[in-house]
C-alpha positions as CSV (number, residue, x, y, z in Angstrom):
1,M,-2.7,-0.4,26.2
2,G,-4.7,1.4,23.5
3,R,-6.0,4.0,25.9
4,L,-2.5,4.8,27.1
5,A,-1.3,5.3,23.6
6,A,-4.2,7.5,22.8
7,A,-3.6,9.6,25.8
8,E,0.1,10.0,25.0
9,Q,-0.7,10.9,21.4
10,I,-3.2,13.5,22.5
11,L,-0.6,15.0,24.8
12,G,2.0,15.0,22.1
13,V,4.3,12.6,23.9
14,Q,6.3,10.3,21.5
15,T,6.9,6.8,23.0
16,D,7.6,3.4,21.5
17,L,3.9,2.6,22.0
18,T,2.6,5.7,20.1
19,R,5.0,5.0,17.3
20,I,3.7,1.4,17.0
21,Y,0.1,2.7,16.9
22,Q,0.9,5.4,14.3
23,G,2.2,2.6,12.1
24,F,-1.2,1.0,11.8
25,P,-3.4,1.9,8.8
26,E,-6.4,4.1,9.4
27,P,-9.7,2.3,9.9
28,K,-11.9,1.8,6.9
29,K,-15.0,3.8,6.6
30,L,-18.3,2.2,7.5
31,P,-20.9,1.8,4.7
32,P,-23.9,4.1,4.9
33,Q,-27.3,3.2,6.3
34,P,-29.3,1.0,5.6
35,F,-26.4,-1.1,4.2
36,L,-24.6,-1.1,7.6
37,T,-27.6,-2.4,9.5
38,I,-28.5,-5.0,6.8
39,G,-25.0,-6.3,6.7
40,A,-24.6,-6.5,10.4
41,K,-27.9,-8.4,10.9
42,A,-27.1,-10.8,8.1
43,T,-23.6,-11.5,9.5
44,L,-25.0,-12.1,13.0
45,A,-27.7,-14.4,11.6
46,I,-25.1,-16.4,9.7
47,R,-22.9,-16.8,12.7
48,E,-25.7,-17.8,15.0
49,R,-26.9,-20.4,12.5
50,R,-23.3,-21.8,12.2
51,A,-23.0,-21.9,16.0
52,G,-26.3,-23.8,16.2
53,I,-25.2,-26.4,13.6
54,E,-21.9,-27.1,15.4
């Protein structure tokens, strides 16, 4: 669905689907390096550890 809405928006076609997607907030900016990599690795390690405990 997302690709269809993106294609319609690029072509300038207004549909119900494009109006729904336009209502979503813009994505947040990613933190700069090295914070992005450190945070991603820490999050992954925490989730792997929790999965191993369960």
